[in-house]
C-alpha positions as CSV (number, residue, x, y, z in Angstrom):
1,M,0.0,0.0,0.0
2,S,1.2,3.5,-0.8
3,L,-0.3,6.0,1.7
4,Y,-0.3,9.6,0.5
5,E,-1.1,11.3,3.9
6,S,-1.1,14.9,2.4
7,A,-3.6,13.8,-0.3
8,R,-5.6,11.7,2.2
9,E,-5.5,8.8,-0.1
10,A,-4.0,5.2,-0.2
11,V,-3.6,2.9,-3.1
12,C,-3.5,-0.9,-2.2
13,Q,-2.3,-3.4,-4.9
14,F,-1.9,-7.2,-4.7
15,Q,1.5,-8.4,-5.6
16,P,1.6,-12.1,-6.5
17,S,4.4,-14.3,-5.3
18,L,5.0,-15.5,-8.9
19,R,5.1,-12.9,-11.6
20,R,4.7,-13.5,-15.3
21,A,7.6,-12.6,-17.6
22,R,6.7,-9.4,-19.4
23,S,8.4,-8.4,-22.7
24,W,9.3,-4.9,-23.5
25,V,7.0,-3.1,-25.9
26,P,8.4,0.0,-27.7
27,A,6.4,3.2,-27.3
28,G,3.6,3.5,-29.8
29,C,3.6,-0.3,-30.5
30,A,1.0,-1.4,-28.1
31,A,-1.3,-4.4,-29.2
32,D,-4.3,-2.2,-28.4
33,P,-3.5,1.5,-28.8
34,D,-6.9,2.6,-27.6
35,R,-6.6,0.7,-24.4
36,A,-3.0,1.9,-24.0
37,R,-4.2,5.5,-24.4
38,A,-7.1,5.0,-21.9
39,E,-4.6,3.5,-19.3
40,A,-2.2,6.5,-19.8
41,A,-5.1,8.9,-19.3
42,R,-6.2,7.1,-16.1
43,R,-2.7,7.2,-14.6
44,A,-2.1,10.8,-15.6
45,A,-5.5,11.8,-14.1
46,T,-4.8,9.9,-10.9
47,K,-1.3,11.5,-10.4
48,S,-2.6,15.0,-11.3
49,R,-5.7,14.6,-9.0
50,R,-3.4,13.5,-6.1
51,Y,-0.9,16.4,-6.6
52,C,-3.7,19.0,-6.7
53,A,-5.4,17.5,-3.5
54,A,-2.1,17.3,-1.7
55,N,-1.2,20.9,-2.4
56,G,-4.6,22.4,-2.0
57,L,-4.9,23.7,-5.6
58,D,-8.5,25.0,-5.2
59,R,-8.0,28.2,-7.1
60,L,-8.6,27.7,-10.8
61,W,-7.4,30.0,-13.6
62,T,-7.8,30.1,-17.4
63,L,-5.4,31.9,-19.6
64,T,-6.4,32.8,-23.2
65,Y,-4.8,34.6,-26.2
66,R,-6.3,37.6,-27.8
67,G,-6.9,38.0,-31.5
68,A,-6.3,34.9,-33.7
69,G,-4.9,33.0,-30.6
70,C,-2.0,30.6,-30.4
71,H,-1.8,27.4,-32.5
72,D,1.7,26.3,-31.8
73,T,2.3,24.0,-28.7
74,E,6.0,25.0,-28.4
75,Q,5.1,28.7,-28.4
76,L,2.5,27.9,-25.7
77,R,5.0,26.2,-23.5
78,E,7.5,29.0,-23.8
79,D,4.7,31.5,-23.0
80,V,3.5,29.5,-20.0
81,G,7.1,29.0,-18.7
82,R,7.7,32.7,-18.8
83,F,4.3,33.3,-17.2
84,F,5.1,31.2,-14.1
85,R,8.6,32.7,-13.8
86,A,7.2,36.1,-13.9
87,L,4.4,35.3,-11.5
88,R,6.9,33.9,-9.1
89,A,8.9,37.0,-9.2
90,E,5.6,39.1,-8.6
91,L,5.0,37.0,-5.5
92,G,8.4,37.5,-4.0
93,G,10.5,34.7,-5.7
94,K,9.5,31.8,-3.6
95,P,8.5,28.6,-5.5
96,F,4.9,27.5,-5.2
97,P,2.9,24.4,-6.4
98,Y,0.8,24.6,-9.5
99,L,-0.5,22.4,-12.2
100,W,-1.3,23.5,-15.8
101,V,-2.9,21.8,-18.7
102,P,-3.4,23.0,-22.3
103,E,-6.7,22.8,-24.1
104,W,-7.5,23.4,-27.8
105,H,-10.5,25.6,-28.7
106,K,-12.1,25.0,-32.0
107,D,-11.9,28.7,-33.0
108,H,-9.1,30.3,-31.0
109,G,-6.4,27.6,-30.7
110,L,-4.7,26.8,-27.5
111,H,-5.5,28.1,-24.0
112,V,-4.4,27.0,-20.5
113,H,-6.1,25.9,-17.3
114,F,-4.0,26.0,-14.1
115,G,-4.6,25.5,-10.5
116,M,-3.0,27.3,-7.5
117,G,-3.3,26.9,-3.7
118,A,-3.0,30.6,-2.6
119,F,-4.9,33.8,-3.3
120,V,-3.2,35.9,-6.1
121,H,-4.5,39.3,-7.0
122,R,-5.7,39.4,-10.6
123,S,-3.4,42.4,-11.4
124,K,-0.3,40.2,-10.7
125,V,-1.6,37.5,-13.0
126,R,-2.5,40.0,-15.7
127,S,1.0,41.5,-15.4
128,A,2.7,38.1,-15.8
129,W,0.4,37.2,-18.8
130,P,0.5,39.9,-21.4
131,H,-0.9,37.7,-24.2
132,G,-4.6,38.0,-23.7
133,F,-7.1,37.4,-20.9
134,E,-7.5,35.7,-17.7
135,H,-10.4,34.3,-15.7
136,S,-10.5,32.7,-12.2
137,K,-12.7,31.0,-9.7
138,R,-12.3,29.4,-6.4
139,L,-14.0,26.1,-5.5
140,T,-15.5,26.2,-2.1
141,V,-17.7,24.0,0.1
142,P,-20.9,24.9,2.0
143,H,-20.4,26.5,5.4
144,G,-19.4,23.9,7.9
145,G,-18.3,21.5,5.3
146,D,-14.9,19.8,5.1
147,E,-12.4,22.2,3.5
148,F,-10.5,19.2,2.1
149,A,-13.6,18.5,0.0
150,A,-12.9,21.7,-1.9
151,R,-9.4,20.5,-2.6
152,R,-10.8,17.1,-4.0
153,Q,-13.4,18.9,-6.1
154,A,-10.8,21.2,-7.7
155,A,-8.4,18.2,-8.1
156,R,-11.1,16.2,-10.0
157,Y,-11.9,19.3,-12.1
158,L,-8.3,19.7,-13.3
159,S,-7.7,16.0,-13.7
160,K,-10.6,15.8,-16.1
161,Y,-8.8,18.2,-18.3
162,V,-5.7,16.2,-18.1
163,A,-7.5,13.0,-19.0
164,K,-9.2,14.9,-21.9
165,T,-5.9,15.7,-23.5
166,F,-5.4,11.9,-24.0
167,A,-8.7,11.5,-25.7
168,S,-8.1,14.4,-28.1
169,D,-6.6,13.9,-31.5
170,H,-4.8,17.2,-31.1
171,D,-1.0,17.4,-30.8
172,F,0.0,18.7,-27.3
173,G,3.7,18.4,-27.8
174,R,6.1,16.7,-25.3
175,H,3.8,16.6,-22.2
176,R,0.1,16.9,-21.8
177,Y,0.3,18.6,-18.4
178,E,3.0,20.1,-16.2
179,V,3.4,20.6,-12.5
180,A,5.9,22.6,-10.4
181,Q,8.7,20.3,-9.3
182,G,9.4,19.6,-5.7
183,F,5.9,19.4,-4.5
184,Q,4.9,15.9,-5.4
185,P,3.2,14.0,-2.5
186,V,5.6,11.3,-1.1
187,P,4.0,8.0,-0.1
188,T,4.5,6.0,3.1
189,L,4.9,2.4,2.0
190,L,3.1,-0.3,3.9
191,S,3.0,-4.0,3.4
192,G,0.9,-6.9,4.8
193,S,-0.7,-10.2,3.9
194,N,-4.1,-8.8,3.0
195,E,-5.8,-5.4,2.3
196,W,-7.6,-5.3,5.7
197,E,-4.4,-5.5,7.5
198,L,-3.0,-2.7,5.4
199,L,-6.2,-0.7,5.8
200,E,-6.1,-0.9,9.6
201,A,-2.4,0.3,9.6
202,A,-3.3,3.2,7.3
203,S,-6.3,4.1,9.3
204,D,-4.1,4.3,12.5
205,L,-1.8,6.6,10.7
206,M,-4.6,8.8,9.4
207,G,-6.5,8.7,12.8
208,R,-9.7,7.5,11.4
209,A,-11.4,5.1,9.0
210,P,-11.6,6.0,5.3
211,L,-14.6,8.0,4.0
212,S,-14.9,6.1,0.7
213,S,-13.2,3.4,-1.3
214,W,-12.9,2.1,-4.9
215,S,-12.2,-1.4,-6.1
216,S,-10.9,-2.6,-9.5
217,D,-13.3,-5.6,-9.0
218,D,-16.1,-3.2,-10.0
219,E,-14.5,-2.4,-13.3
220,P,-15.4,-5.2,-15.9
221,D,-12.6,-4.2,-18.3
222,W,-9.8,-3.9,-15.6
223,Q,-6.7,-5.8,-16.8
224,A,-4.0,-4.4,-14.5
225,T,-3.0,-5.6,-10.9
226,P,-6.0,-5.8,-8.5
227,T,-6.2,-2.5,-6.9
228,R,-8.0,-0.8,-4.0
229,T,-8.2,3.0,-3.4
230,F,-9.2,4.5,0.0
231,L,-10.0,8.2,0.6
232,W,-10.0,9.9,4.0
């Protein structure tokens, strides 16, 4: 079991005593490309969701281009790279966690969605992004609700955009999403003879039982290692 305490999530996988020999398959040569793409999308969405939840990225922004827009992924990456360097300078120079993902618009080319975990005045974002327009919103929970629920809601929101890039036929260049390095959640590794033993150990560390769970047994097309996910 990998327990991501900062993301309040644990992933439990069964590891058989005997493992099948697996042959290496070159990139782009999968027997079922559609399934390979779906698996890649699932893994990317999971990693991005966990990153957002762990770092509290509940402030969501969209950056767009004015005029005819941007239709070059390399240009977009250069612009976004300069944007985050400029924004960091505007905020005092200290690194901060963020995740950004590109999206194609049918009329205006590329734009960017990104998440942050701290309030930033719109004027600072506007100063760092001279190419067009910006829009922001913060996901909140009803009064008295669990603030971590807003983190998860925002995390799911952004991870859907990440998964969407894998389903798209558009070219997104080298990577389909980017995160600030140095803020990835680090798991505590647990091992045991069964999932209930692991769940008890994880619950002791988290201080309570999980709020929800998911099982690969409920997925008819699941072909990977049997997996359980628990959320606190």
